[in-house]
N, C-alpha and C positions, 0 to 999 in steps of 0.2 A: 504493500500500500504506500503510495507516494502522494498522499493528499496534503494540501496546505494545512498547516496547523491553525485551528480556530482558537483564539485566545479569549480569556475571560473578560478582559476590559482593557484593550490596548489604546495607546494614544491615537487621536483622530485629528489630523491637521485640517484646517479650513482652506488654506491656500494663500492667505495674505500675511502669514507670520513672517515669511522671509522678507517681505517688503519692509516691515517694521524693523527687523533685524538689520537689514541693509542700511536703513536710515540711521540707526544707532551707530553702526560702524562708520558711516560717512561723517557723522558729527562727532565721532570719537567719544561717545558716552559708553565706555566699556568699564563700568564701575558700579558699585552699590549706591550710586546717586545718578540722577538724570531725569529728563522730562518724561520718559515713558513710564517710569515708576509712578509719578504723580498722575499722569493721564490714566494709567491702569486703575489706580486707586479711585479716582473720580468716577470713571465709567462703571466700576463695580459698585460703588456707593449709589450711583444713579439707578442701577438695576435693583439693588436691595430696597432703596427708597426710605421714606420716613426720617430723613435727615440723619441717617447713620453715617459714621465715618469708617474708613477702611485703612488699615496699615498693612502694606505688602511685606511679607517676610520670607525667609528661606524655606520654611516648612510649616505645616499645620502643627507639628510638635512644638516648634518654637513659639507659635501663637498660644498654645495651651500653657506653656511655661511662663510667658509674659502675662497672660491673663491671671494665672494663679498668683504671680508676684504682685500684680496691681491690686488684687483682692486681699493682699496682706498675708498670704500663706507663708509661714516660717517653719523652722525646724521643730519637729514634734507636734505640729498641728495635725488635725485629722481632716481628711477630705473624703466626702461621701461620693464614691465612684460607681458608675454602672459596670457590672462585671462582664456582661456579654458585649465585648468590643475588642478592637485591636489594641495591642499593648502600648502603642504611641499615645493613646488617650490617658494612660496612667503613669508612664515613666516620668513625666515632668513633676509629678508629686514627689517622686524619689529624689529628683534633682535638688529640690528645696529642703530635703531632709524631713519631709512630712510623711504622714502615714495614711495609706489608702484604707478606707472601710468599704467593703464591697456590698453592692445592693443587687438583688436578683431582678428578673424581668417578669413583666406581666404578659399574658398570652395574646393580647390583641395586637400590640405593636412590637413585641419582643424587647422593648426598651425598659428603662428603670421603672420598677413597680412603686407607685406612690404609697401603697400600704406598707411595703417592706421598708421604704425610705423613712416613713414616720416611726416605724418600729425601731430602726437603727438610731434615729435621733433621740428617741425616748431612752434607749439603752445607754447612749453615751452621756446624756444629761444626768441620768441616774448615777453614773459613775463619775460625775463631776467634770465632764468634758463637754465643751461647746464646739461642735463641728464647725469648721471654718468656711467650707464651700461645698456646694452640691455640683458635681461634675457629671452632667447628663450627656447622652449620645443619641443621635438620630440614626439608628442602625440601618445600613444598606440604603439610606435615603428615606426611611420611614419616619415621619415625625413622631416624637414621643407625646405622651399625654400631658401637654404643657399646662393646661388649666389646673389639673390636680397637683402637679409638681410645684407650680407657682404658689398655690394655696398653702402647701406645706412649707415652702420657702419663707413666705411672709409670716406664717404662724410662729415660726421659730427664729425668724430674723437671720436666715442664712442665705447669702448671695448665690447666684447660679452662674456657672461657666458652662456655655453651651457648645458642645463639640458637634459642629455641623460639617465635618470634613467630608462626609459622604452624601451630604444633603443639599448642595447648592441647587436652588430652584424648587425644592420641596416646600410645601406650605401646610400650616395648621390653622384652620378657621380663617383662611385667606391671607395669613401673614407668613412671611418667609422664615424658615428655620434659620437660626443664627441671630435673630433679632429679639428673642424673648428674654434672654438672660442679661446679666450685668455686662457680660462680654460674650461674643460669639467667635467661633473658629471655623475657618474654611481650609481646605487642602487643594493644591493644584499638582499633586503627585501625578506621575505618568499614567496611572490607571483611573483617574477621576473624570468627572463630567467634562471639565476642561483642564488643560495642563499648562504649566510653565516649565516643564521638564521635571522640576522639583519646585516646591514653593508652597506658600500658604498665606493666610491673612487673618488678622485680628479685627473683629467688628466692634466698634465702640459707639457710645451714645452721644459723645461730645467731642469737640475739637480739643479741649483740654486733655481728655483721656488719650486721644490720638497722639498728642505731643508727648505725653508721658511715655507711651509705648515706643515711639520713635527714639526718644532719649535713651531708654534702656536697650533698644535694639542696635544702637550705634555707639556702644561702649560707654554709655553714660558720661559723655564728655560735657563738662561744664562750659558755660559761655565765657571763654577766656581766649586770648591770643595764643596761648600755649596749651598743652594738653593737661587739663586739670580734672581730677576724678575724686569725688567724695564717696560715691557708692559703686558697687560692682555692676557692670553692664555686660552686654553680649554682642557678638558679631552676627546679628540675625536679619539684617536688612536684605530684601530681595535685590538682585542685580538688575540693572537697566536692560540687559540682554534678555533675562528671563521675563521681565515685564513686557518686552517687545513681543515675545511669543504669546503672552497673555492677552495683549491687545488684539492680535489676530484671532485668538480663541474666543474672545468675547463676542466677536462678530457672528460666530456660529453656535453660541451657547444655547439659544432657544431651539435651534435645529437638533442639537445633541440631546437635549432633554426630551424633545418630541420623539426622536428615534428610539430612545430607551423606553419610553412609555409604549411605543408601538411594539417593541420587542416583548413587553409584558403582556400586551393583548394577544400576541401570537402564542406565547406560552400558555396563557389562560385558556385559549380555545382548545389547546391540546390536553391540558391536565384536567379540565372540567369533565372530560369523558373517562377519566381513570379513577378507580377506587384505590385507597391506600396511599394516595399522594395528595399533599396540600401545598398549594402555591401561596407564598407569602404575599399578602396584599392588604390594602387599606381596610380598616374595620368599618368605616362609614365615610360619608362625604366631607366631614370636617378635615380629614387627612388626605393630602395629595402628595404622593411620593414621586420623586424623580426616577424611581426604579433603577438606581445606579447599578445594583446587581439584582437579578432575579434568583430567588431562593426557593427550594422545595423541601418539604419535610416528608420523608418516607416512613414506613412503619417499623423499621428496625435499622440498627447500625449495619448489620450484615448486608441488607439490601442497598443501603446507601453506598457502602464500599464497593459492592458488585457493580452498581451503576457507574460509579466514578471510574473504575477500572475498564468497564465496557466503553465508556466515552473516550478514555485514553487510548484504547485500541483503535479507535476511529480518528485519532489525532485531534481530539476535541478536549480543551482544557476545562476542568471543573475543580471545585475546591470545597473542602468541608467548611462549615460555618466557623467563625472565630471560636477558639477555645476560651471559655470564660476565665477571667483573670484569677478568680479565687481557686481555680484548679491548676494554675501555673506554679511550677516549683518555686519561682522567684517570690511568690506571694503566699507561700504555704502557711505562714504564721499570722496572716491578716484575718480580721473578722469578716464574716459574711452573714448577711441577713436576706433570706429569701427561701423559696421552695426549690424543688428540683427541676423547674421548667428550663432554665438556662442550660443545665447539663443535658437535658433531653434534646434540646435544639441542636446542641453541639454534636451529639451522637447520631442524630438522624437527618440533619440539615445539609444540603448540598447547593452550592452556588453554581449557576449555569452561565454560559457566555452571554454577555449583555451589552457589549460595546455598541456605540452609536454608528460604527462603521460596518456592522454586520450586513452582508448583502442578502438578497433573496436566496441565492445559492447556498450561502452559509446556513441560513435558517432551515432550509430544506435538508441539508446534510445533518444538522442537529436533530431535526424531527425524525428523519429516517433512522438515525442511531437510537433515538428514544423508542421508536416503534419496535425496532428489532429487540430491544431489551424488555419492554413491557408486554409484548405480545404473548409470550408464554404464560404470564400471570393472568391474562384475560380469558384464557381458554376455560 
């Protein structure tokens, strides 16, 4: 078999990225400063709307790190973290010497369970500890139950850092993910809705917060003719070249989102006819996912692995759902509040190819491979 490999979520260029890059080279803006960074931030802020500000950074992880620091997280503080996520959501907690407290997922969106969240807060308060931040995630582009989470946040006066790395363009009750929390985070990694090859952004609610973030992201240099530093900073600013790629990608953002949603409809039509398989989708019309990745739940770990290997034999990439953080060896001593749902999703969940560049031929190949796998089970 010599078939082209179908990837899970590859970069998808729009065609104008090289024009912006050429302009940056022509003007010699080959640095972590330059006009394309400002333009990229402004255009992204225009897309998000509601007078939010955007700080372009080297990664979504850097944005989480800065967000935690701007919310005052320090050594030995406790941060309430969604367990079912990629480790980049949580590592910045460790960067600051703080402690993650893991929260399980509810079954509608697979995101942080508001009931388990409040249980965790009550437990920590009972032990004389006030958690510092609630760090939620919109998993695979699916908005979390923000109304319930915000209610808990306000009740206990704990700010929210919103990891929307996978959710650019997703909305909850008509409002973009990344704009509900005190700060929001986006990622432009190569596998995301749009990419700057690597990169991310911090969403803020004010120009003052944006200036604070840029200050920390550029080595915390004080306003002086020489290099003066009072506090620790970081080399986190996005380069002008990466922002040039981002400008081209923003021109096709809406098309990329539409393509991924169309992929979801394609999968939905197939899996609606099968028993023993559940396609991850919005619980109701309040939730609108960008469907960054399409995910299915099978009825056993063994069947999931069999399907994964079957697709691999057809040169089609698939991947198990993120392994929950409370199951990771790195976090084996951390507290966890929740039931076994996140573990079940990890054991039975499989991510399917979802890129915006999937062709009709690609989708037909995926469908043929799925049919050949599931046909014996339908007899």
